[in-house]
LUMFIDO-638102 format. One record per residue (C-alpha): residue number from 1; residue in three letters; x, z, y. Coordinates in pm, 1 decimal, always signed. Example, Ala and Ser with C-alpha at 12.3 -4.5 7.8 and 13.67 -1.06 7.14 Angstrom:
! LUMFIDO-638102
PT    n  res         x         z         y
PT    1  ala   +1230.0    +780.0    -450.0
PT    2  ser   +1367.0    +714.0    -106.0
//
This chain:
! LUMFIDO-638102
PT    n  res         x         z         y
PT    1  unk   +1633.8    +186.2    -856.2
PT    2  unk   +1630.3    +377.8    -526.4
PT    3  unk   +1673.9    +766.4    -561.6
PT    4  unk   +1424.9    +982.9    -393.3
PT    5  unk   +1530.8   +1323.4    -279.0
PT    6  unk   +1247.6   +1455.3     -98.3
PT    7  unk    +837.7   +1431.6    -161.0
PT    8  unk    +841.1   +1364.4    +237.0
PT    9  unk   +1022.8   +1033.1    +182.3
PT   10  unk    +807.9    +755.0    +346.6
PT   11  unk    +883.3    +524.8     +48.9
PT   12  unk    +657.0    +708.8    -180.3
PT   13  unk    +375.4    +801.4     +41.1
PT   14  unk    +130.7    +619.1    -168.0
PT   15  unk    +230.2    +870.2    -449.1
PT   16  unk    +165.1   +1190.4    -269.8
PT   17  unk    -149.7   +1382.0    -274.9
PT   18  unk    -285.7   +1152.1    -553.6
PT   19  unk    -506.6   +1450.6    -669.3
PT   20  unk    -748.2   +1364.5    -374.1
PT   21  unk    -892.3   +1059.0    -541.0
PT   22  unk   -1113.0    +979.9    -253.5
PT   23  unk    -779.2    +931.1     -25.3
PT   24  unk    -666.9    +700.3    -308.8
PT   25  unk    -973.2    +502.6    -313.2
PT   26  unk    -967.8    +467.3     +66.0
PT   27  unk    -620.6    +312.2     +52.2
PT   28  unk    -753.3     +61.5    -199.9
PT   29  unk    -487.1    +162.9    -452.6
PT   30  unk    -501.1    +255.6    -801.3
PT   31  unk    -241.2    +504.1    -946.2
PT   32  unk    -120.1    +429.5   -1314.0
PT   33  unk     +41.9    +708.5   -1499.0
PT   34  unk    +207.3    +704.0   -1840.1
PT   35  unk    +457.6    +472.8   -1983.3
PT   36  unk    +178.9    +303.5   -2211.3
PT   37  unk     -49.4    +237.5   -1895.9
PT   38  unk    +243.1    +126.6   -1682.6
PT   39  unk    +375.1     -95.0   -1947.3
PT   40  unk     +43.7    -258.6   -1951.8
PT   41  unk     +19.5    -279.1   -1578.4
PT   42  unk    +367.2    -466.4   -1566.8
PT   43  unk    +316.1    -694.5   -1874.4
PT   44  unk     -43.1    -816.9   -1866.7
PT   45  unk    -262.0    -685.1   -1569.0
PT   46  unk    -434.2    -903.8   -1316.0
PT   47  unk    -356.6    -648.6   -1062.0
PT   48  unk     -22.8    -641.5    -853.3
PT   49  unk    +218.2    -349.0    -885.1
PT   50  unk    +328.6    -244.2    -565.7
PT   51  unk    +596.1     +12.7    -665.8
PT   52  unk    +723.3    +242.8    -938.3
PT   53  unk    +773.6    +621.9    -930.3
PT   54  unk    +957.1    +775.2   -1223.9
PT   55  unk   +1121.6   +1060.4   -1299.9
PT   56  unk   +1475.9   +1058.0   -1335.7
PT   57  unk   +1485.0   +1186.7   -1694.8
PT   58  unk   +1235.7    +933.7   -1814.3
PT   59  unk   +1403.2    +631.9   -1658.9
PT   60  unk   +1640.7    +557.8   -1964.7
PT   61  unk   +1378.5    +550.0   -2208.6
PT   62  unk   +1197.5    +293.8   -2007.7
PT   63  unk   +1518.5     +71.3   -1908.1
PT   64  unk   +1309.2    -227.0   -2039.7
PT   65  unk   +1031.7    -188.6   -1863.9
PT   66  unk   +1215.3    -101.6   -1537.1
PT   67  unk   +1444.6    -422.2   -1575.8
PT   68  unk   +1116.4    -630.1   -1583.8
PT   69  unk   +1011.5    -484.8   -1283.8
PT   70  unk   +1332.9    -533.9   -1115.7
PT   71  unk   +1313.6    -906.5   -1172.9
PT   72  unk    +985.1    -899.7   -1018.8
PT   73  unk   +1145.5    -729.1    -689.4
PT   74  unk    +903.5    -437.2    -761.9
PT   75  unk   +1042.2    -113.5    -587.7
PT   76  unk   +1141.5    +144.9    -853.2
PT   77  unk   +1193.2    +494.9    -693.9
PT   78  unk   +1373.8    +781.2    -922.9
PT   79  unk   +1336.8   +1140.6    -837.6
PT   80  unk   +1391.8   +1464.0   -1006.4
PT   81  unk   +1086.6   +1613.8   -1181.0
PT   82  unk   +1026.1   +1953.1   -1058.4
//
């Protein structure tokens, strides 16, 4: 897991401005939110997972899921929730 301290960090550029759905579509990505959807994406989706951004306070509850992502070399970014 890689700590993130600023929303300007280029490693999380895909997660910035996700409210602009047209921009997300143009970039060809899908942002999955919520533990159930993210779990489904990691365990049985036909779509590749490029990265995970998670609030630091949520990481312990999803440790099993994050371990599976790490095994697949999926970048995991952890940031404080503001």
